[in-house]
C-alpha positions, 0 to 999 in steps of 0.5 A: 918052149920059150917063154918072156922073163917078164910074162913068164907067156909061151912064144915061138922065136927064131934066133938065125945065128948067119942072119945079120941081125935078127926082126920082129914085127911090134906087136912082138915083145910089147911087154918089153916096151917102146922100142929104143932109136937105131937108126940102120937102114935094113933089107929083107932077103928079096931086097924089098926096105924094111921100115925099122922102128928102133930095137928091143931086147927081149929076155928069155929062158929056154926051156928043156925036156927037164924043166930044167931052164938056159935064160937069155936075152936077145935085140931084134930090130923091130920092122915092119915085118909080117908072118908067113901065111 
């Protein structure tokens, strides 16, 4: 389970250690504020261009089976990606 720092709201996220960067839709972690400026051309795995709206640093706690937690932070590029159906 992952909980956002500011809201303690449970959410799901995928951090791909083999990806060049992490992306999220604009609705993800809006409590972290407006995305910061970042000029980087992004492409999806299929080669389609992604609209880059900036970056958002998201703090989180990964909670284990015994309620122990590890805190972390990841930077996401806010893009026009969508959750698969």
